[in-house]
N, C-alpha and C positions, 0 to 999 in steps of 0.2 A: 859474894858470900851470903848476902841477904836473900838472894834467890835460892841458894842451897838450903838455907834455914827454912825458907817457905815451902819448898817442894819435897824435902827429904825428912825421914825419921832417923836414919842412920847413915854414916859415911865410912868409907875406907880410904886411907891415904896410900898413894903409890909413890915410892921413892927408889932411887938407884942411879945408875949411870946410863946415859943414852947409848943405845946399840950394844950394851954389854949385859946388864942384868937389871932386874927390877923386883921389888918386894911389895906385897900388898898387906896392909895391916889388918888386924881383926876389926870388925865393925864397932863403931862407937857412936854415941849420941852426936847429933849435929853440932851442938854447942861445944862439946868436948873436942870433937874432930876439928872444928874451926880453931879452937885455942891451941891444939897440938900443931896444926899447920902454921899458925902465926908464930908460935914459940920455936918451931924447928926441932922439937925434941919429943920423942914418943916415950913416955915414962914406963909404960907396960913392957916395952922391949928394950929399955935403956939404950935407945938409939938416937943419935943426933944426925939429922939429914940436911941441916943448914947451919952454917957457922954462926950466923947472927939472926936473932928473932926479927920479925917484921913488926914495926911499931908505927902507930898512927900519931901524928903530931896534932895536938889540940892547941889552938891559939887562944890566948886569954883576951886579946884586944883586937879591934878592927885593924890597927896598924900592922899587927903581926900577920893577919890574913892578907892584907894588901902586899906585904913584902913577900909572902909565899907565892901569891899570884904573879908577882913580877919575876920571880925566879923560874917559873914554868916555861918550858920550851914548847911553843905551840906549833902544831903541824896542820896547816890549813888544807881544806879540800874545796873544790868549786861546786857551784850548783850544777846538777846534771839531770838529764832526762833520758830514759831508755824505754822503748816500747818493744814488747815481745808478744806477738799475736794480739790478743785483745787486752793484755795487761800493760799498763803504763806506770813506771816508777818515776816520781818527781822528787829529786833530792835538793834541798836547800843548802847553800854553802854553809860550812861550819869548820870546826877544828877539833883536833885531839891534842892531848898533851902526852909527852913521853912517859908520864907517870901513871897513865890511866890504863885500866883493863876494862874493856867494853864488852858487855854481854848483850847479844841480840836474841830475843826469843819471841815467838808469836806463832800464829796459825800458819799452815802451809799456804804458799801463794801470796804472801804479803810483801815479798821483795827483799828478804834478808840476804839470801845468797847473791841475788843480782846486785845489791848494794856493795857487798864485799868484792865481787868480781869487777865492778866499776872502779872501786878504790885501788884494786890491785892492777888495773889496766889489762885484765884478761879479756874483757869485752869493752868495746868503745861506746861511749855515750852518743845518742842521736843528737843531742844538743848539750854543749858545755862551753864555758867561757875560755877554757884552756885545755890542752892535751895533758893528761894527768895520769900518774900511777905512783903508788907507794908500796912499800913492803908490808904485806899483811899476812898474819898467821891466823888460821882458823881451824876449827874442828867441825867437819861436816856431820850432819845428822846420821848419815849412813856411811859405812865403810864401803869403798868402791874397789873394783878390780883394777889392775894396773892400766888396762886400756881405757877405763872410764876416767882415771886420774889424769891421763895425758890429755883428755878432751877439755879439762877445766882450764 
């Protein structure tokens, strides 16, 4: 959401049922759009698209932060290395939590898609400590035809 706030002046929200229908709201300012998204309610259309609002928990003390950290479910990934032509991607081991939404953005050719494909097991690392794959959802920069999707 901070990236959205940084790069946009206005946003539209999309809501509906997968594979059935979808609705696009009128444009609103970024802050208003983020607040609408978090609340799950569009006041101008009197429409609720999520039963519960999304709330962020703010801890008052270090002990609370520690207990929140202990409850997180960590999903580790190994260090990996992949060379494609003259490009080499070196990934240090790390982890995600089940509650994170990660946004990767940067210049073309920096390894974003290669990293996602390594995580998903769609391409194999040249060097890795373990054979690895996880379920990954991502939105590619360009929409592809069906034949190009199968190549991924």
